[in-house]
VEXTORTOR-433499 format. One line per 4 residues: number of its first residue (from 1); their letters; for each residue x, y, z of N, C-alpha, C, O. Coordinates in steps of 0.02 Angstrom, whole numbers. Example, Ala and Ser with C-alpha at 12.3 -4.5 7.8 and 13.67 -1.06 7.14 Angstrom:
! VEXTORTOR-433499
1) as) 660,-284,390,615,-225,390,660,-165,390,712,-166,423 ~ 642,-112,354,684,-53,357,645,2,394,670,57,402
END
This chain:
! VEXTORTOR-433499
1) mifk) 48,-67,2,8,10,-18,44,50,0,72,47,54 ~ 52,109,-52,62,162,-55,60,210,2,7,211,33 ~ 104,247,22,103,301,112,64,355,89,96,398,60 ~ 2,364,95,-40,432,70,-47,480,118,-81,455,163
5) hesv) -28,553,135,-34,571,166,-48,653,135,-10,678,93 ~ -114,693,163,-114,746,144,-105,819,216,-141,831,265 ~ -39,855,190,-21,889,215,-68,959,221,-84,1009,188 ~ -82,920,298,-147,996,312,-114,1061,325,-58,1068,351
9) lrne) -167,1122,300,-146,1184,322,-65,1188,300,-20,1200,340 ~ -57,1179,240,11,1179,215,59,1241,204,118,1252,218 ~ -1,1282,169,3,1356,144,45,1399,219,99,1429,220 ~ 2,1387,268,-20,1444,323,32,1401,370,67,1445,397
13) viel) 54,1340,393,92,1330,402,190,1351,399,238,1348,438 ~ 179,1364,349,253,1387,307,266,1449,336,314,1472,368 ~ 189,1481,310,175,1575,317,213,1580,396,260,1618,411 ~ 183,1538,433,173,1561,517,261,1566,551,296,1602,586
17) lnik) 264,1492,505,335,1470,534,374,1523,528,424,1516,563 ~ 373,1572,501,424,1629,478,506,1604,479,554,1626,511 ~ 502,1548,429,570,1515,407,629,1561,398,624,1613,366 ~ 682,1542,423,748,1569,423,807,1539,377,823,1481,389
21) qdgl) 824,1557,350,865,1504,278,911,1478,314,910,1416,313 ~ 953,1504,349,1011,1449,385,974,1404,430,991,1345,425 ~ 932,1415,466,900,1388,532,888,1298,527,883,1260,479 ~ 886,1287,601,866,1225,596,787,1216,635,769,1255,678
25) yvdg) 750,1166,615,675,1152,605,693,1092,618,745,1063,602 ~ 619,1062,671,624,1006,653,523,999,677,481,1036,703 ~ 525,922,644,452,897,616,457,849,654,476,795,631 ~ 443,858,714,411,795,747,351,745,727,337,694,757
29) tlgg) 322,769,674,270,730,646,284,708,579,248,733,536 ~ 321,672,561,345,696,471,292,683,419,267,724,380 ~ 277,601,431,221,598,394,235,565,330,288,534,328 ~ 191,566,266,225,582,213,279,633,205,311,627,153
33) gghs) 298,682,246,361,710,219,344,791,192,389,829,174 ~ 270,810,193,267,864,136,245,917,153,215,956,115 ~ 265,934,256,274,988,274,363,1004,269,390,1059,265 ~ 392,945,272,458,948,300,478,961,233,522,1004,237
37) fqia) 467,943,156,467,966,86,474,1030,90,520,1057,60 ~ 435,1060,123,411,1136,92,461,1169,143,497,1215,122 ~ 465,1152,195,551,1188,241,593,1177,186,607,1218,142 ~ 609,1125,190,689,1107,168,702,1137,95,755,1135,63
41) srls) 650,1159,79,646,1200,-19,635,1287,17,612,1332,-19 ~ 655,1302,90,662,1367,95,717,1392,118,729,1452,123 ~ 766,1329,137,835,1332,162,876,1325,124,884,1290,74 ~ 916,1375,162,1021,1362,107,1042,1308,127,1002,1276,160
45) dkgh) 1097,1285,119,1143,1253,114,1161,1241,191,1186,1188,210 ~ 1144,1298,239,1170,1298,307,1105,1282,351,1104,1282,412 ~ 1026,1263,290,1003,1276,348,971,1190,360,969,1161,306 ~ 950,1152,413,927,1081,410,853,1082,444,827,1122,483
49) vlci) 822,1006,407,772,995,457,764,902,504,758,847,476 ~ 767,910,551,763,851,590,699,818,580,652,857,589 ~ 689,785,571,639,763,540,612,691,576,638,639,556 ~ 561,686,628,576,644,674,497,590,649,454,624,621
53) dqde) 482,532,656,411,487,659,448,424,698,505,400,698 ~ 366,406,739,376,359,768,367,293,727,389,237,737 ~ 310,332,656,320,262,613,352,258,553,360,301,510 ~ 376,183,555,437,159,527,402,155,448,441,162,401
57) eaie) 352,148,438,312,161,371,323,238,348,350,269,302 ~ 294,248,396,318,331,364,378,352,344,378,363,284 ~ 434,363,371,510,377,373,515,330,320,554,364,288 ~ 505,271,279,528,258,239,490,281,167,524,279,116
61) aark) 429,299,165,405,345,112,432,414,115,442,437,59 ~ 447,457,167,444,505,158,544,531,124,568,577,91 ~ 572,460,164,637,475,124,640,484,47,675,524,15 ~ 583,426,20,587,457,-53,542,512,-74,545,528,-134
65) hlrv) 506,540,-40,500,620,-59,536,663,-53,522,715,-82 ~ 592,658,-15,649,703,47,697,695,-5,747,730,1 ~ 697,657,-56,786,635,-89,815,710,-115,873,732,-114 ~ 750,743,-138,799,793,-175,840,850,-120,884,892,-127
69) yedr) 802,828,-70,835,865,-16,876,836,45,880,864,100 ~ 913,763,22,924,726,85,992,783,118,997,782,179 ~ 1037,827,83,1078,861,105,1028,901,167,1060,928,212 ~ 994,902,168,989,961,221,903,923,270,872,950,316
73) ttlv) 891,867,241,862,841,297,905,773,327,949,740,300 ~ 868,765,407,881,692,423,840,681,455,819,717,500 ~ 815,616,433,750,571,465,770,518,514,821,484,506 ~ 727,510,568,740,498,623,693,459,657,648,489,687
77) hdnf) 696,389,659,621,329,680,652,345,756,707,327,778 ~ 585,396,802,548,400,859,514,454,878,509,499,836 ~ 481,463,949,427,508,983,447,542,997,487,546,1044 ~ 419,606,945,446,675,963,459,695,1022,490,748,1030
81) vnfd) 433,655,1078,442,675,1140,527,681,1173,552,700,1226 ~ 548,655,1113,610,627,1138,686,675,1082,746,662,1078 ~ 635,744,1042,664,777,999,737,802,1039,789,813,1008 ~ 729,807,1111,808,857,1142,845,796,1128,888,819,1090
85) rvmd) 857,730,1134,871,693,1163,899,702,1072,947,739,1074 ~ 887,686,1012,879,667,952,934,759,943,993,762,926 ~ 919,779,948,931,861,927,1011,867,960,1058,895,931 ~ 1013,839,1019,1082,827,1062,1131,778,1021,1192,785,1010
89) eygy) 1085,724,1000,1131,691,964,1181,706,891,1235,685,872 ~ 1144,740,872,1165,783,788,1169,860,805,1151,904,767 ~ 1200,871,878,1238,925,892,1214,995,895,1250,1045,891 ~ 1130,992,904,1094,1051,908,1087,1062,952,1081,1012,988
93) slad) 1080,1133,992,1059,1161,1067,996,1194,1054,948,1180,1089 ~ 990,1258,984,932,1262,983,891,1264,906,918,1250,853 ~ 831,1283,913,789,1254,851,748,1327,825,710,1364,856 ~ 763,1329,778,725,1395,755,653,1399,741,619,1449,734
97) gfll) 628,1315,739,560,1293,748,540,1236,761,583,1192,766 ~ 488,1224,768,458,1163,776,391,1148,753,352,1195,760 ~ 367,1096,729,309,1078,675,286,1016,724,332,981,746 ~ 214,1000,746,184,963,747,104,962,725,58,1000,739
101) dlgv) 108,904,688,48,892,653,19,845,654,22,804,608 ~ -33,834,726,-38,772,771,-98,725,731,-109,724,671 ~ -132,687,786,-169,646,735,-154,585,683,-99,581,655 ~ -187,555,676,-175,482,615,-163,500,544,-192,546,515
105) ssyq) -124,464,520,-120,500,449,-169,464,397,-200,416,420 ~ -181,479,328,-223,456,283,-197,370,300,-223,322,328 ~ -147,380,275,-114,312,282,-139,260,326,-155,204,307 ~ -142,282,385,-144,231,428,-190,224,441,-191,176,479
109) ldna) -258,252,431,-318,242,442,-351,221,388,-408,199,399 ~ -330,221,322,-340,180,277,-321,107,255,-350,71,215 ~ -256,94,297,-234,36,298,-251,-12,369,-226,-14,426 ~ -310,-50,333,-353,-98,408,-305,-136,432,-333,-175,470
113) ergf) -232,-149,433,-198,-206,478,-200,-158,545,-219,-180,599 ~ -170,-63,530,-142,-41,581,-214,-46,636,-201,-18,690 ~ -255,-62,634,-334,-35,667,-353,3,694,-380,-10,749 ~ -349,81,665,-357,134,682,-433,140,669,-470,165,710
117) symt) -454,117,612,-516,126,566,-580,68,589,-579,9,605 ~ -636,123,582,-699,65,619,-738,28,563,-782,-15,556 ~ -689,75,520,-714,54,457,-742,-10,434,-791,-24,398 ~ -687,-54,472,-661,-111,409,-628,-163,480,-599,-137,528
121) dapl) -636,-221,475,-623,-258,531,-572,-287,524,-572,-325,476 ~ -510,-284,565,-444,-300,574,-428,-286,652,-451,-257,701 ~ -368,-330,631,-339,-350,729,-315,-269,771,-289,-219,746 ~ -335,-284,842,-334,-220,865,-264,-203,900,-237,-231,948
125) dmrm) -243,-149,863,-164,-134,871,-173,-53,882,-179,-36,941 ~ -174,-20,851,-201,59,862,-127,97,890,-125,155,911 ~ -63,48,885,20,77,881,27,150,839,-2,152,785 ~ 47,182,851,79,222,821,146,195,796,160,215,739
129) drts) 191,153,827,266,124,847,246,47,841,232,13,890 ~ 246,32,800,226,-66,805,304,-88,837,315,-149,836 ~ 344,-55,859,393,-77,862,386,-80,942,399,-131,974 ~ 371,-40,963,349,-59,1047,263,-25,1068,213,-24,1033
133) gvsa) 274,-1,1138,209,3,1172,146,-34,1184,152,-95,1179 ~ 85,-8,1199,50,-87,1208,-11,-72,1144,-27,-18,1118 ~ -23,-107,1138,-77,-129,1082,-152,-113,1109,-158,-117,1170 ~ -209,-97,1070,-270,-97,1073,-282,-168,1118,-289,-163,1179
137) rtll) -283,-210,1098,-294,-276,1113,-283,-293,1189,-325,-318,1227 ~ -208,-272,1204,-187,-288,1265,-231,-232,1306,-267,-255,1350 ~ -232,-167,1299,-259,-143,1339,-341,-159,1357,-366,-166,1413 ~ -369,-163,1297,-442,-178,1329,-468,-242,1356,-526,-252,1373
141) nsls) -417,-283,1359,-403,-356,1367,-387,-340,1435,-421,-379,1469 ~ -354,-303,1471,-327,-308,1541,-342,-263,1581,-333,-273,1641 ~ -361,-216,1562,-395,-161,1606,-448,-140,1654,-500,-144,1622 ~ -461,-120,1714,-538,-170,1731,-592,-110,1703,-577,-58,1674
145) eeel) -651,-133,1720,-700,-89,1691,-692,2,1732,-714,47,1697 ~ -670,17,1785,-671,95,1820,-621,95,1762,-653,131,1724 ~ -554,77,1721,-521,110,1713,-530,115,1646,-509,163,1614 ~ -560,69,1622,-582,69,1529,-650,121,1532,-667,148,1480
149) tsil) -688,133,1592,-733,206,1581,-713,270,1596,-749,319,1586 ~ -666,272,1616,-619,326,1639,-584,351,1585,-571,410,1595 ~ -560,328,1522,-508,333,1456,-577,342,1414,-572,385,1370 ~ -637,311,1417,-668,324,1372,-696,395,1378,-707,435,1332
153) yeyg) -710,405,1469,-746,485,1487,-695,543,1453,-717,586,1415 ~ -612,537,1475,-564,558,1478,-553,584,1401,-544,641,1381 ~ -558,528,1367,-526,531,1303,-544,530,1242,-513,536,1190 ~ -629,516,1264,-662,492,1212,-725,565,1219,-755,596,1175
157) eerf) -726,572,1299,-796,617,1311,-874,590,1292,-926,623,1286 ~ -863,522,1287,-900,481,1282,-949,453,1352,-936,423,1404 ~ -1010,479,1320,-1068,477,1391,-1071,418,1387,-1040,397,1436 ~ -1093,370,1354,-1100,291,1375,-1053,254,1397,-1062,194,1401
161) apqi) -991,285,1417,-931,256,1438,-944,196,1479,-926,138,1465 ~ -980,219,1537,-981,128,1577,-1019,96,1543,-993,41,1542 ~ -1088,93,1497,-1102,45,1463,-1058,-1,1416,-1058,-62,1409 ~ -1023,45,1387,-970,15,1329,-914,-9,1375,-874,-51,1355
165) arli) -912,14,1429,-818,-26,1460,-874,-82,1494,-840,-134,1490 ~ -946,-104,1530,-955,-120,1560,-962,-178,1513,-939,-233,1531 ~ -986,-173,1465,-1001,-226,1392,-918,-245,1363,-915,-299,1336 ~ -875,-220,1366,-815,-254,1358,-793,-292,1392,-758,-335,1367
169) vkkr) -804,-292,1462,-792,-339,1517,-831,-390,1509,-799,-437,1532 ~ -888,-412,1487,-933,-455,1505,-906,-495,1430,-907,-557,1424 ~ -887,-454,1386,-881,-504,1318,-815,-539,1303,-808,-584,1262 ~ -753,-504,1357,-699,-537,1349,-687,-598,1407,-638,-635,1410
173) qisp) -764,-597,1468,-728,-651,1487,-766,-746,1464,-756,-800,1492 ~ -816,-726,1389,-814,-770,1371,-757,-772,1305,-765,-823,1270 ~ -717,-738,1288,-668,-730,1240,-635,-661,1224,-669,-616,1201 ~ -579,-656,1236,-535,-599,1230,-541,-564,1152,-532,-596,1100
177) lett) -559,-488,1155,-563,-470,1110,-509,-462,1050,-458,-432,1067 ~ -511,-480,994,-467,-474,953,-473,-426,909,-423,-393,900 ~ -523,-412,878,-521,-362,826,-555,-285,813,-600,-271,853 ~ -539,-235,765,-578,-180,790,-666,-209,762,-706,-166,782
181) gela) -699,-262,726,-753,-267,712,-787,-271,784,-818,-224,808 ~ -781,-322,811,-812,-357,889,-793,-272,940,-830,-261,988 ~ -730,-216,922,-736,-166,962,-821,-126,946,-869,-115,983 ~ -809,-114,870,-887,-92,850,-922,-122,882,-940,-99,937
185) giir) -951,-204,854,-1015,-210,876,-1046,-210,951,-1103,-216,972 ~ -962,-198,995,-1003,-207,1058,-1018,-116,1067,-1070,-92,1088 ~ -967,-83,1049,-999,-7,1036,-1096,5,1003,-1129,49,1030 ~ -1117,-23,966,-1157,-21,939,-1211,-44,993,-1260,-12,1010
189) eaip) -1186,-120,1023,-1235,-146,1055,-1241,-84,1131,-1294,-78,1163 ~ -1197,-57,1142,-1201,-43,1205,-1244,44,1209,-1262,70,1262 ~ -1252,78,1138,-1252,124,1132,-1335,121,1116,-1354,87,1069 ~ -1389,160,1159,-1449,167,1124,-1462,159,1067,-1453,217,1049
193) krmq) -1478,132,1022,-1519,151,948,-1540,213,927,-1516,234,875 ~ -1596,263,966,-1601,316,980,-1540,366,953,-1538,402,903 ~ -1488,354,1008,-1424,405,995,-1376,390,940,-1337,435,923 ~ -1374,332,909,-1326,315,868,-1360,379,800,-1330,427,777
197) ekgg) -1390,368,792,-1414,435,746,-1382,501,754,-1372,540,708 ~ -1367,512,813,-1336,593,802,-1252,593,832,-1231,565,883 ~ -1215,632,784,-1161,665,777,-1112,618,763,-1059,612,793 ~ -1137,577,707,-1078,529,653,-1089,476,684,-1139,461,717
201) npck) -1035,443,673,-1035,361,677,-1004,347,765,-958,366,801 ~ -1067,301,770,-1056,312,867,-974,254,914,-959,236,970 ~ -937,246,818,-892,235,862,-840,271,861,-792,243,887 ~ -830,317,843,-787,380,830,-752,385,894,-691,381,893
205) rtfq) -790,393,958,-755,423,1015,-715,368,1045,-656,377,1057 ~ -745,310,1058,-714,269,1083,-636,233,1048,-583,212,1072 ~ -665,239,983,-593,226,959,-525,269,969,-466,254,981 ~ -569,346,954,-522,382,964,-510,383,1041,-450,368,1042
209) avri) -526,391,1104,-501,368,1167,-442,318,1170,-390,336,1199 ~ -448,245,1137,-422,197,1148,-359,199,1111,-306,176,1132 ~ -368,227,1051,-322,232,1041,-253,293,1064,-194,283,1052 ~ -283,359,1104,-245,386,1130,-222,380,1184,-173,417,1193
213) acnr) -244,332,1248,-210,288,1291,-169,250,1276,-121,240,1314 ~ -179,205,1193,-128,168,1175,-31,188,1164,22,157,1168 ~ -51,249,1151,-4,304,1119,26,353,1176,82,378,1177 ~ -23,361,1221,-12,429,1260,-15,491,1243,16,538,1267
217) eldv) -49,490,1206,-57,561,1149,-34,625,1196,12,666,1189 ~ -71,619,1234,-90,692,1280,-8,709,1320,31,757,1317 ~ -8,636,1358,32,671,1391,104,653,1359,151,662,1398 ~ 116,631,1303,181,652,1248,148,728,1245,170,765,1289
221) lsea) 112,750,1211,104,811,1180,136,856,1259,190,885,1259 ~ 107,855,1299,93,909,1379,174,913,1384,202,966,1399 ~ 217,842,1367,291,845,1390,348,890,1353,393,929,1369 ~ 312,855,1277,349,886,1226,358,967,1220,408,997,1203
225) ldkm) 288,996,1242,275,1062,1229,335,1117,1280,362,1170,1264 ~ 338,1082,1337,362,1111,1377,450,1095,1391,495,1119,1426 ~ 443,1052,1353,537,1048,1340,546,1094,1260,599,1117,1239 ~ 484,1097,1230,527,1139,1134,509,1207,1161,524,1246,1115
229) vdrl) 482,1247,1219,499,1313,1222,555,1317,1268,542,1359,1311 ~ 594,1299,1275,669,1294,1323,709,1282,1278,765,1300,1294 ~ 705,1256,1219,754,1218,1167,731,1268,1082,743,1252,1023 ~ 710,1303,1098,672,1347,1040,725,1440,1047,730,1483,1090
233) apeg) 750,1432,983,793,1518,1001,756,1560,958,719,1558,909 ~ 792,1613,1013,743,1690,1005,718,1713,939,760,1732,898 ~ 634,1715,918,623,1736,878,571,1690,842,527,1706,802 ~ 592,1612,875,582,1540,838,514,1536,865,487,1573,906
237) riav) 488,1474,827,400,1461,820,401,1405,830,439,1366,802 ~ 350,1385,881,313,1345,883,251,1322,858,204,1347,889 ~ 225,1261,789,168,1274,756,145,1209,770,187,1166,759 ~ 92,1189,792,62,1115,820,-24,1126,778,-59,1173,760
241) itfh) -26,1075,777,-88,1058,723,-111,998,763,-74,951,779 ~ -199,1006,781,-228,991,816,-294,949,764,-314,965,708 ~ -321,881,819,-379,883,767,-431,852,829,-473,809,817 ~ -422,875,879,-491,863,932,-476,907,990,-420,920,1010
245) sled) -534,931,1016,-522,990,1067,-479,953,1140,-464,990,1186 ~ -466,897,1142,-434,894,1214,-345,920,1184,-308,953,1221 ~ -326,901,1121,-261,915,1113,-239,1015,1102,-188,1049,1111 ~ -321,1029,1077,-321,1100,1052,-303,1132,1114,-267,1181,1123
249) rivk) -344,1085,1171,-344,1136,1260,-282,1126,1276,-255,1180,1291 ~ -241,1072,1282,-170,1075,1295,-139,1133,1241,-117,1183,1270 ~ -136,1132,1186,-74,1171,1157,-100,1256,1190,-67,1298,1221 ~ -155,1255,1170,-187,1327,1197,-175,1333,1272,-154,1389,1288
253) nafk) -181,1295,1317,-155,1323,1376,-103,1322,1381,-79,1363,1420 ~ -63,1283,1350,27,1274,1353,53,1347,1338,83,1384,1377 ~ 29,1361,1257,68,1436,1246,21,1474,1292,65,1517,1291 ~ -21,1497,1328,-57,1556,1387,-11,1558,1428,21,1610,1439
257) kfed) 3,1488,1466,59,1502,1504,121,1519,1507,156,1545,1551 ~ 137,1495,1431,201,1518,1409,208,1595,1400,262,1619,1417 ~ 173,1625,1381,146,1708,1364,153,1749,1457,186,1794,1483 ~ 99,1698,1479,79,1738,1544,109,1685,1612,65,1662,1649
261) pctc) 157,1674,1622,159,1629,1667,147,1656,1748,139,1618,1795 ~ 148,1701,1749,137,1744,1801,95,1728,1870,44,1763,1877 ~ 106,1687,1915,47,1647,1943,55,1686,2029,63,1651,2079 ~ 51,1751,2032,25,1799,2071,-45,1813,2076,-75,1833,2026
265) ppef) -79,1805,2140,-153,1827,2132,-169,1902,2085,-129,1942,2062 ~ -237,1901,2084,-237,1963,2028,-274,2025,2073,-305,2075,2056 ~ -259,2002,2125,-271,2087,2163,-207,2113,2193,-200,2162,2229 ~ -153,2061,2167,-83,2094,2194,-64,2141,2128,-74,2124,2069
269) pvcv) -35,2203,2153,-7,2279,2129,32,2268,2074,24,2304,2025 ~ 88,2206,2072,135,2188,2037,138,2122,2048,103,2091,2087 ~ 178,2102,2016,209,2023,2002,261,2038,2051,296,2088,2060 ~ 255,1974,2086,310,1951,2121,333,1884,2136,349,1861,2191
273) cgkk) 331,1856,2079,320,1769,2096,381,1761,2057,423,1723,2082 ~ 401,1799,1982,470,1811,1951,472,1795,1906,515,1808,1864 ~ 421,1758,1900,399,1731,1822,399,1763,1765,370,1817,1763 ~ 442,1730,1685,456,1793,1651,427,1756,1583,425,1697,1568
277) skgk) 407,1813,1550,363,1782,1495,402,1753,1443,448,1788,1422 ~ 390,1683,1410,424,1657,1350,420,1691,1299,475,1703,1275 ~ 375,1714,1269,346,1745,1213,306,1762,1207,279,1792,1253 ~ 266,1752,1130,201,1777,1146,163,1721,1088,192,1676,1057
281) vitr) 93,1737,1085,53,1698,1029,37,1726,998,2,1776,1007 ~ 62,1697,935,67,1749,838,-31,1722,848,-76,1763,849 ~ -40,1656,852,-120,1648,830,-166,1643,903,-164,1602,948 ~ -213,1711,890,-249,1728,954,-302,1685,935,-324,1656,985
285) kpvt) -336,1667,876,-382,1611,857,-343,1581,829,-289,1600,805 ~ -373,1516,830,-332,1442,797,-351,1454,724,-408,1463,703 ~ -288,1452,685,-308,1444,591,-329,1384,584,-304,1335,613 ~ -398,1382,529,-426,1331,487,-417,1341,445,-406,1398,423
289) ptke) -418,1264,399,-444,1270,348,-472,1293,305,-533,1286,314 ~ -455,1328,243,-510,1357,203,-552,1327,192,-568,1280,229 ~ -595,1345,126,-632,1309,113,-624,1250,37,-652,1197,22 ~ -576,1288,8,-547,1256,-52,-498,1217,-17,-464,1210,-68
293) eleh) -468,1188,23,-431,1148,63,-483,1095,70,-468,1041,47 ~ -549,1102,102,-599,1058,126,-613,1041,87,-633,984,97 ~ -623,1065,0,-666,1024,-61,-592,986,-53,-601,930,-27 ~ -546,994,-62,-478,937,-82,-469,887,-32,-466,828,-47
297) npra) -466,906,25,-477,842,79,-505,861,139,-483,904,177 ~ -570,817,149,-612,839,187,-588,818,258,-610,845,309 ~ -547,774,259,-506,746,316,-492,807,382,-491,799,443 ~ -480,872,339,-437,905,365,-495,964,396,-468,1018,406
301) asak) -556,963,410,-604,973,443,-600,1025,502,-614,1084,513 ~ -562,947,549,-572,970,629,-503,1009,642,-487,1041,692 ~ -462,996,574,-382,1037,599,-389,1140,628,-419,1193,617 ~ -329,1101,675,-325,1195,697,-257,1201,706,-222,1155,728
305) lrvf) -235,1263,688,-174,1279,695,-158,1336,739,-193,1387,735 ~ -114,1334,776,-88,1385,822,-27,1390,846,-3,1338,869 ~ 12,1447,848,78,1434,833,105,1524,913,82,1579,930 ~ 158,1479,930,175,1537,980,243,1553,957,267,1516,914
309) ekvk) 294,1626,991,345,1643,946,395,1664,1025,380,1705,1068 ~ 435,1634,1022,517,1661,1070,514,1714,1091,522,1744,1038 ~ 510,1755,1132,540,1796,1135,604,1819,1121,648,1777,1130 ~ 630,1896,1092,684,1929,1076,733,1932,1111,731,1987,1137
313) l) 800,1893,1135,845,1936,1190,861,2004,1186,895,2031,1230
END
């Protein structure tokens, strides 16, 4: 299967990253290499892009796409939360820009064997990195009913979390859950028929929750952002594309904290906590896809781009 992934908000990302010709850029979610290609095309021979992805298939596909810029790109198989270790390994102390394009690629969704889609029957996997981590099968067959309920509530905002978790536990006592089709069937059995007609496919929220839990996506995002702002060069920028409200909230709050870290009570006339601003939020409201982009790529519908700039010393 050919690795295919549309680079969401490509033009907006390139414009808002404010690329410096001789700069170092870290693309933490390489995917098919579309964003990295655009960044590399704007660099001089002194500029470089560290391209990180935890999906080995993405790395191999992007390697072909980026061949024309192989002298100014380095591809690394890792999770973006380890970007600082990668930078150290290649001798870089600060970056002029970080890019994260979160979520699942079109290739991962369309490749049934990866187990991300509720539209086809496949083994329960859902790992971004198939060389490590906990699969959906292991998670669903081992967690308690209370733990499953918590995951579905917290990561999927699923109102029928208790019913779904209860039925998962009941079904696995007969035989372990093995496929996405089995999970989809449980969800449809647990949610009242009249409620399944609202808000799109009823499996969406549970599959999202299980995928996030398997890959620790929200924990990884929070940890990475906190480290990125400290490895950002003056006037450098962090650009993050999110695809659901949980991710967007983390990014929005992190950028707000970086801009205004003061913890003094509002009634204090002056700041005494000593915490200094690390920069400014460039996007007061998130940037969303244009009508033209949505016509070309409907999967971009929920995308939101936020950008933060490091303070100039």
